[in-house]
C-alpha positions in Angstrom: -42.0 -9.3 -35.5 -44.5 -7.4 -37.7 -44.5 -4.7 -35.0 -40.7 -4.4 -35.0 -40.8 -4.3 -39.0 -43.4 -1.4 -39.0 -41.3 0.5 -36.3 -38.0 0.1 -38.2 -39.7 1.1 -41.6 -41.9 4.0 -40.8 -41.6 5.6 -44.3 -40.9 4.5 -48.1 -37.0 5.2 -47.3 -36.6 3.8 -43.7 -33.9 3.0 -41.4 -33.2 -0.4 -42.7 -32.6 1.2 -46.2 -30.5 3.7 -44.9 -28.3 1.3 -43.1 -28.1 -1.0 -46.0 -27.3 1.8 -48.6 -24.7 3.0 -45.9 -23.0 -0.5 -45.3 -22.9 -1.2 -49.3 -21.7 2.3 -50.3 -25.0 3.0 -52.3 -26.2 6.1 -50.4 -27.0 9.1 -52.3 -27.2 12.4 -50.9 -29.1 15.7 -51.9 -26.9 18.8 -52.8 -26.4 21.4 -49.7 -29.2 23.8 -51.0 -31.7 20.6 -51.2 -30.8 19.7 -47.6 -31.0 23.0 -46.2 -34.4 23.7 -48.1 -35.8 20.4 -46.7 -34.7 21.1 -43.0 -36.5 24.5 -43.3 -39.8 23.2 -44.8 -39.7 20.4 -42.1 -39.3 23.2 -39.3 -42.3 25.0 -40.7 -44.3 21.8 -40.5 -47.2 21.0 -37.7 -45.7 17.5 -37.4 -42.1 18.8 -36.6 -40.9 17.8 -33.1 -38.1 19.0 -31.0 -38.0 16.2 -28.1 -34.3 15.8 -28.2 -33.0 19.4 -29.4 -29.4 18.3 -30.3 -30.8 16.0 -32.9 -32.2 18.9 -35.0 -35.7 17.8 -34.6 -37.7 14.8 -35.9 -40.9 14.0 -37.9 -44.1 13.3 -36.0 -45.1 11.3 -38.6 -42.5 8.7 -39.3 -40.1 9.4 -36.3 -37.1 10.1 -38.3 -34.5 12.6 -37.3 -34.9 15.6 -39.9 -31.1 16.3 -40.3 -30.5 12.5 -41.2 -33.9 12.0 -43.3 -33.2 15.2 -45.2 -29.7 14.3 -46.7 -30.8 11.2 -48.6 -31.9 11.6 -52.0 -34.4 8.6 -51.7 -36.1 10.1 -48.8 -39.1 12.0 -48.9 -41.6 13.5 -46.7 -44.2 11.2 -45.2 -47.1 13.1 -45.1 -50.3 12.5 -47.1 -49.2 15.5 -49.4 -45.6 15.1 -49.3 -43.8 18.8 -48.8 -40.6 17.5 -50.5 -40.0 14.6 -52.7 -37.5 11.7 -53.1 -35.0 12.8 -56.0 -34.5 9.8 -58.2 -31.1 8.8 -59.4 -30.1 9.8 -63.0 -29.9 6.7 -65.3 -26.3 5.7 -66.2 
């Protein structure tokens, strides 16, 4: 069970968080320019993988598909020195 939890949550904002936020309507997305910048940054990274071309590539560190990972505000690069950071929600 611990191993499954580790696989499903490979980063601070993992697939379980995405599913929960999408199902509850709490998902928050970055603007188009930030999304493009994140993807371009990932494509230049040594951890970027293109095993399944139609997905747009994946992160070799956390296993996430880049096109999905890059669109969420709460998501950030999983490298020890992140190439892009999560964007906190503005308090109401």
